[in-house]
N, C-alpha and C positions, 0 to 999 in steps of 0.2 A: 537639239535632244533638250526635252524637261529636267526638272531634277529627277535624281532617282535614290532611291534610298543605299545608303552604302554596304557593304558586308560588313561582318564583326573583323573579318582580318584586315582590315583597314587601318591603317595606321592611327595613333590612337591618342590623344592629349593624356586622357585619364580615364578612371572609372569611377564612376556616381555610385556613395552609398546612402543609406537613410536609418539614422541611427535610432534607436528605437527609445519610445518615452517608459520611462519607470512604471506610469499609469497605464500601459498598452496590453495586448492581451500578451506581452512577452511577458508580465510580472513574474510569474511563479519561476519563470527561466532564463529572466535576465541576466543573472552572472553568467549564465552557459553562453546564451546568444551573443553578450558583449565578448565574450572570448574566442567567439567563432569570427566575429566580425571583425575582432582584432589582427586575426591569422591572416584573414583578406587583407588586410592594410597594409602589413609586413611584406606579406607575398608580391602584393601590386608595386608599392612603393621599390622595390627591386628595378623594376620596369619603366615604373611611368608615374606620372601623378596622381592621387585620390582626391577626389573632390566629397566631403561628406556634411551632409546638410542635420544639423544636431538639434534637440528641442529646446534648447535655452543656453544661455552665456555659459551657466555653472556646467554644463556638459562640455561645452566648447573649450573650458579652461582645463577642465579635469585632460580633455582628450589631448589637448595639446600637449599638456604635461607627461602626460603617459607616452607615447607615441617620440617626445624627446627622449623619452628613459631608455625607449626599444630601440634607440639609434635610425631612427626615419628622419630621414635629410626635411628640413620647414620646408625646401624649394619641392618635395614632393605631397606635400600633404595643404589643403583648404578645405576650414573648417567653417562654416557658414551657420548662424542661427536662422531655420525656417524649421518648423516644427510641422510634421505630417500625420497622418492618422496612424499608419503603418510601416515597414521597413520595406515593401518591395519596389525599389527602382525600377526593375524591368520593366514596371508597369505603368510606373507613373512617371519616369523619365521622357524626356523628349529622344525623338530619333533623328538623327541625321542624313541628311538629304544634299546630292551635291547639284551642280550642273556647271559643268568646264573648271573646274576649279573654286567655285564659289558656293559657299557652303551656305546652309542656314536651320535650324534647329524646328522641327513642328511638334506642338504640344497636341497630342489630342486627349480627349475627353475621357476621363477612368471614372469609373462608377462602380468602383467594388465589385469588379466582373459581374456587371449583369445585378447591381444591386443588393448583392447579399452582405456587404460590410459597408461600414460608415467610409465615405472616399473623401470627403467637402478638403481639406487640408492638403490630400493626396491630389487630390485633382489640380490645385491652385499652387503647389510648391515649384514647377517650374517657370511660372511666372512670375513669382516671388523673389527665385533666384537670379531671374535677369535683371529685377530691380536692383539686386544686391549688387549689379556690377559685374558675374561671376560668366557668363559669356561675353565672347567677342565677334558674335554672329547675330543675325537677328531671328526671334523668335516668332514663330508662326503660330497661332491657336486655331485648331481645327475643331468642327463641331461633331463629328463623325465618333463615336467610340470606339475606342483599337489601344490595343495592348500590345508590346514590344513584345513579349513572349509568346504570342500568337505568330510572330512573321517569323521567316526564317529565308532568306535573299543569298543569291550567289553574286550577286552585284553587277549583270548583266541583263537583269529584267525581268529574273525566273522568281516567284515567290512559293515557298513550299508552306503550305499552312493546314488546318483540318478544317471540316465540314461546322464539326459540331462546335466550337466556338464563332467564327467569323462569320456563319448563317445562322447563328441562335439569335430566336426573337428577345432576348432578355439583352442584347447590346446595340442593334439597331434594325427594330422593327418593320420601318418603311423600307429596307432596302432589300432588293432579291439579289440573288445572285449575280448579274450581270450587272446590276449595278455596284452592288460593292467591289466588283473586278473595274468599275467604269471608274471608281473613286480611289480604286488603288494605284487605278494606271495614269490619273488627272496627280497625285498627290506624290505618289512613291517613285513613279518611272516603271510601273508594273507592265510587261508586256503580255506575261503569262503566267494562270496562277496551277500550281502542280497541287490537286485538293487531296488532301486523305479523309476517307469516309471512315475508318476505323481506328483504333488505339486510343485508348482511355486509362489512367492511373487510379485505383481505388483511393480515395482521401483527397484528389484534385480539386480544389475550388475554382478552377479555372476555364471548365469547360474543356479541356483536352487543349491545351495550351500547347503546339509544338513542339517548345524547347524543351519540353519533358519525354517527347518521342524520336524524333528525326531534328538532325539537324547538317547544316553544308558545313563541309570544315573545308572545301574549295569547290572553284566553279562543277567540278566533276565528281565531288567524293562528297557522301552523303553516310553519317554513324546514325544508327537505328538503335533502338532497345529491342532485343529478342528476349522473345521468354522459350523455352525449352522445355519445362516443364508441364504435361500434358493435365495432371491436379490441378492447374494453378488456375482460378478464374479468368486469370487474362487472356490467356493461350488461346483461346478463340481469334479475340477482335488482333491480338498481336503478330497469329499468323495471316491473319488477311491484310493488315496493315503490310507485314513484310512481302505479301503477294502485288502489290497498290506500288510500292519502291519498287519492285523487280520491273513491272510495267512503264516505269517512267521511263520519258525518254529525254537527254538533251537536246539543244534547239540543230545539234549536226543528226541527230537522230541516233547517237551511241546512248547505249545503258549506263546509266550512273555506275560508278564503283560505290558497292556499296559498304560499308564495315559495322558489324553486328558488337553490340554492346551486350555485357552480361545480363544477367536479370540475377540481381540480390538476393537473396534470404526473406521473407517476406519482416518488415517491420510493424511490429502492433505498437500505439500509445500505451503507456505502462498503468495509464491511469483507466481508460473504460475499455483499452485491450483494440480499436478502431485501427483497420492497417491506414500505414503510414505513407505516403506516394516518394517513395526513395527509387532515381534512377540516375544512371551513368549520363545521359543525353544530357544533362541542367552543368555543361560543363562552362566554363568562360575562355574567350579566347582576346587575349591582350600581345601588348607587344613582346615579342621573341619567348612566351609562354602560353602555355593550357594550364588553368585552374580546373581540376578536376574532384570533384564531391566521391568522399569515400563514406563507409555505412560499418567499418568495423566488420566487415563481410568477408569471406574465403573468397568473393569476386572479385575485389576492390583490385588485385594485382591483376586480374585478366583484364580490368576497364583499364587500369593504367598503360597497359602494353598493347590493346587496341588503339588507343588517343596515341600512343606514341607511333606507332604507323600511321595513323592520320596526318600527324602534325610532325614528321622527322626532322625539321628545322628548327621546333622549338621545345623550349624544358617545357616536362611534364609537371606539375605541382601537386599535389594531394593535398585537399580541404577537409578535414573532419567536418560531417554536414548532420552527425545524427539527433543533435538540436535543432536543427535547422526544420527538419522535415516534420518536428512535433507541431510546426506552425503550418505545414501543410506546402512548403516549397522546400527549395533548396538553394544551391550556391548561384547560378545564372540570375533566378527571381529576387536573389538581392539586389543585383549591380545591374548597370547601363553603362555601357561604353559610350567615352564623349569621344567623335573622331578627331584626329590632328585639325588645329588652326579654330577650334570651335570657344577655347577654354580662353579668359581672359588672362594674359601675362601672370598677373596675381589679384585677386578678387579685394574687395575693400574692403570683406570680413568686417561686417557688419549686420545686426539683425537687421532679416529681413522682414519680421512679420510687422 
């Protein structure tokens, strides 16, 4: 067997976060997004380590003191100075692949979702973290443009993704569908691809990342966004996506167990009124728990209960993500899991720039 992409529920060493710069797009919301990230760190550190790349040494020292005050164990926290353009670790972080217990990290090319935003520092971040001694396994650079939020795997060779992202000419314009599938097979061990042709969130900059729409919970279970409001502009596309998911089959010919996630009330930006991409599908699976984005909405509890049914052996932890969606992402987008065995025992903790 070649190297194969590990599923999110595989045992983890850590969750990776990228702390925002004060002069980034988060500047007007810096206090709010930092509070959200702090809550994620405290929640994750109950179960495993957290790796945070920070923009400068001053931020490193401030966060070290802050999380000590929050009683986060020192051995659960890694702070490494390595500046980035933005905070979306899901898309600039590395992907873990395994071959009979041998692990490596794949560092795909990140272009700011098809050139929409600056991404040079994001694209080099994994290499700089490797140079800082953070990782315990090899890091291999890949020239294909690919983001972690675009991929959902069952860990057994099946990939769930969207045509709107992986076949978008703003990613890999010289590759057709067959060539994209061939690369996914060669590099990630993907043997079949379940392509979603429908589904999109208003306010989404990613060209329909699948992690905003439908997620594997285990090899036979998919949680997905369902819109029951016929007056909502998302309704036709999400009904079509639901039909696609119902038609998909596991390798044994059985249909997937489908768990619908509720549709929150429309969230709008308070400044210009545009719709924000609130979705409960953007949850994060970690060791022993699932972190779920919430939006101060009446549907929050329904979403938490649905995911409790999908993950009966894990704790369900709510994270308020009303500030996160102001920059058009949510909880899963902020994070990247690092599989067990990929993180060094203790990083050097020196600047990576």
